[in-house]
N, C-alpha and C positions, 0 to 999 in steps of 0.2 A: 511780312509778305502778304498775309491775309488783309491787313489794313490797306495796303497799296492797291490790291485787287478791288477792294470795296470802293476806294476813292476813284479808281478808274471807271467803275460802273456808274458811280454817282455823277462823275463828270460827263459821261455819255448821255445820261438821262437829262441833266441840266441843259446841255447844249442843244438837244433835240427840242425840248420844250421852249427854251428862250429863242431859238431860231424861228419857230412858228409865230411867236408873239411879235418878234421884230419885223418879219415880212408883212404881217397884217397891219401893224401900226405905221410902218414906213410908207406903205401903200396909201393908207388913209391920209397921212400928213401930206404926201405929195399932191393929193387931190385938193385938200382943204387949203393949202398954202399956194395953190396955183403953180406948183413947181413940177416939171416933168419927172416922172418916175425914174427915167434913165439918169437924171442928175442925182436923185437920192441914192440910186444904186452905185453910181460912179464916185460918189463922195462919202456920205455917211456910212453906207454898208461896207464899201471896199476899204476905206482908210481906217475905220475903227477895227475891223477884223484883222488888220495888219499889225495891230498893236503888239501881239506876242512876238511876231517876227522882228519888229523894230527894236523891241527890248533885247531880244537875243542878239541882234546884229550889233547894237551898241556895246553890249557886254563882251561879245566875242572879239570884236575889233580892238576894243580897249585893252584886252588881255592877249592880243596878237594871235588869237585862234582863228586864222583866216579861212581854214577849210570849213569850219562850222558856219561862218558868215556866208560863204559862197554856196554851200549846200542849202542853206536856208533860203536863198534867193533863186538860184538855178533850179533847185528841186521844186520850189513852190510854183514857179512859172510853168513848169512841165506838168505838175500834178493838177494845178488849177484848170488847165485846158483839157489835157488828155483824159484825166480821170474824172474830174468834177463835171465839166461840160459833157463829157462822154456819158457819164451815168445819168445826168439830167436829161439828155436826149433819149436815152433808153427808157427812162421813166415816162417821158412825154416829149414828142418831137418839138424842138425849140424853134419858135418863130423869131426872126431877126428883122428889125425895121431897116428900110433902105438907107436912112441917114446914118445908121450904125455901120452898115457895110461901106458906105462912102467916106465916112469921117473917122469914127472911133476905132474901128478895126485896123484901118491903114496906119493910124497913129500908134497902135499897139505893135504892129509889125515894125514900124520905124524905130520905136524904142528898143525892141528886142534885137534888131539888126545892129543898131548903134552900140548897144552894150556888148554884143558878141564881137564886133570889130575892135572895140576899145580893149577888150579883155583877151583878144586872140594871142597876145604875146605872154599871157599868164600873169599880167599885172594890170591893176587899175590904179592910176595915179590920181593925185588931187585934181589935176587938170581934167582928166577923164570924168571924175566925179562931178566936177563943175558943169560939164556938158550934160550929164544926166539930170542934174538939178535944174538946169536951164530948160531942158525938155519938159520937166514937170511944171515949171512956171508957165510955159506955153500951153500946156494941157489945161491948167487952171484958168487961163485967160479964155480958152475955148469954152469951158464950162460956164464962166461968167456971162459970155455972150449968149450962150444957149438959154440961160435963165432970163436974160433981158428980152430975148425974142419971143419967149413963151407967153402966150396970152390966153390960149383956149383952155377952158376947164372941161375935163372929160366927163365928170360926174357931178351930180348935185347932192351927193350924199352928205348928210349932216354928221360932223365928226366932233367929238369932244377933244379939242386940241390939247388942252392941258393934260388930260388923262393919257392921250396918245404920246405926247412928248415924254411924260414920266415913264410910261411903259417902254418906249423906245430906248431911252437912256438906261433904264434898269436891265432891259434885255441885252443891250450891248455889253454892259458890265458883267452880266452873268455869262455871256458868250466868251468874253475874254478870260474871266476867272475859271470857267470850266475847261477852256482850252489849256490854260496853264496847269490845271489839276491833272488833266489827261496826260500832258507831256511829262510832267514831273513823275507821276506814278508809273508811266510806261518806261521812262528812262531808268528809274530805280529797278524795276523788274528786269529790264534788259541787261543791266549791269550784273544783277544777281545771277542771271542765266549765262553770263560771259559772252554776250553778243558783241562782235567787233565794233569799235568806235565809228568806223566809216558807215556801217549799216545803221547805227543808232542815229547818226546825223541825217542821212538821206531817207531813212524810213520812219523812225520814231519821231524825230524832231520835225521834219518837213511835213509828213502826213498829219502828225499831231497838231501842228499849228495851222494846218489847212482845213481842219475840221469845221471851224466857223464858216468858211467859204463853202465847204461841201454841204453843210446843213442848210445854209441860206439859199444856195443855188438850187439844190434838189427840191427844197420846200417851195421855192418860188415857181419852179417848173410845174410841180404838181398843182399849184393854185392857178396856173396859167399866167402868172406875172412875169412874162418873158423879158421885159425891160430890166427887172430886178435880176433875173437869171443871168443875162448877158452882161449887163452893166457892172454887176458885182465883180465878175471875173476880169473884165477889161480894166476897170479901175484898180483892182487889187494887183494885177501884174505890172501895170505902169507904176503904181506906188511902190511895189517891191523893188523894182529895178532902180527907179530914180531916187527914192527917199530911203527905203530900208537899207539899200546898199550905198547909194550915192551920198546921202547926208553924213553918215558917220565916217565914210572915207574922206569926204571933204574936210571934216573936223580933225580926224586923227592922223590922216596921211595914207600913203599907198597900201593897197591890199594885193597880195600876190599868193599864188598857189600853183603847184605842179600836179595836184590831185585831179584837176579838171582839165579835160582835153577837148579836142575839136568835136568829138562825138557828142559830148554834153552840150556844147554850144549849138551844134547843128540841130539837135533835138529841140532846143528852145525855139529856134527859128522855124523848124518844121511844125511844131505845135501851133505857133502863132499863125503860120501860113494856112494850116488846115482849118483853123478856126475861121479865117477870112474866106477861103475859097468854098468851104462847105456852107457858110452863111450866104455867100453870093449866089449860089445855085438855088433858085426858087425861094430865096430868103427863108430857108428852113434847114435845120440840122436834123436829119431823120434818125430813126432808131438804128438803121444799118450803119450810118456814119458814126453814130455814138459807139457802136460795137467796134468799129475800126479804131476809133480814138483810144478806147480802153485797151484794146489788143496791143496797140503800139506802146501804151504805157507799161503793160505787163512785159513786153519784149525788152523795153529799156531797163526796167528794174531787174529782170533776169540777167541782163548784161552786167548791171552793177554788182549783183550778188555773186555771179559765177566767173566773171572775167577780171 
């Protein structure tokens, strides 16, 4: 028991330190390689921090543990927006660029709505998964066009590219490792304390694997790197729905569950919609709006625990 508590504390320290390193190096690389910081956030940051969720999804679907798979994705989509963006906005009001409001956020809403409609009957078929993977391909095409259009260099800061690349890769590996360490340690402690499996999935696994996104997003907000803050969450949620859920379902076959109902799906859509409409208003998510997000997150989780 004492060993697992120590490992949990170690994981938290590692993820905080590595997240700070990642944000700094990714920002420098974006400038030096003439790539928009939003693209770095939408790709490297979001896809790499989804590695724990992707591993869990493949393992759980291959073993027919569909509730864990869906908790992993549905829970992450809700936590990423309501808790993480909410906390980031409370730390420092988050500025959102017009192009993000016009293009990336509507795509996030589209992805969320399509998933909820496809899963509204309690089952996600191979055909449904194919639709989700196709959406992801379209998203990647949009990112490629964004890179091709980008020509302006924002800063003339000299960056040691090799050092930044090495530190970025190492920080990603540490983030993933520490996330696994936290989840494994917390899961062990939860089982020892006889916490129900449903709560382990939605609280320990989901929040545990969202810690990389939490640390990167809050750290980015503190540093004023709002493209990293917003882009990380948009990319993560799209990747979660389309790849973390869609890809293993496409490979292994249908996923079904009666544990998730319309309330869970409605909250997914509400979260994405709040993200869009609060960003659309003055291109800023205020502290008050952040408090509303976190409050809705707490209400939803109280519903999960007590109902």
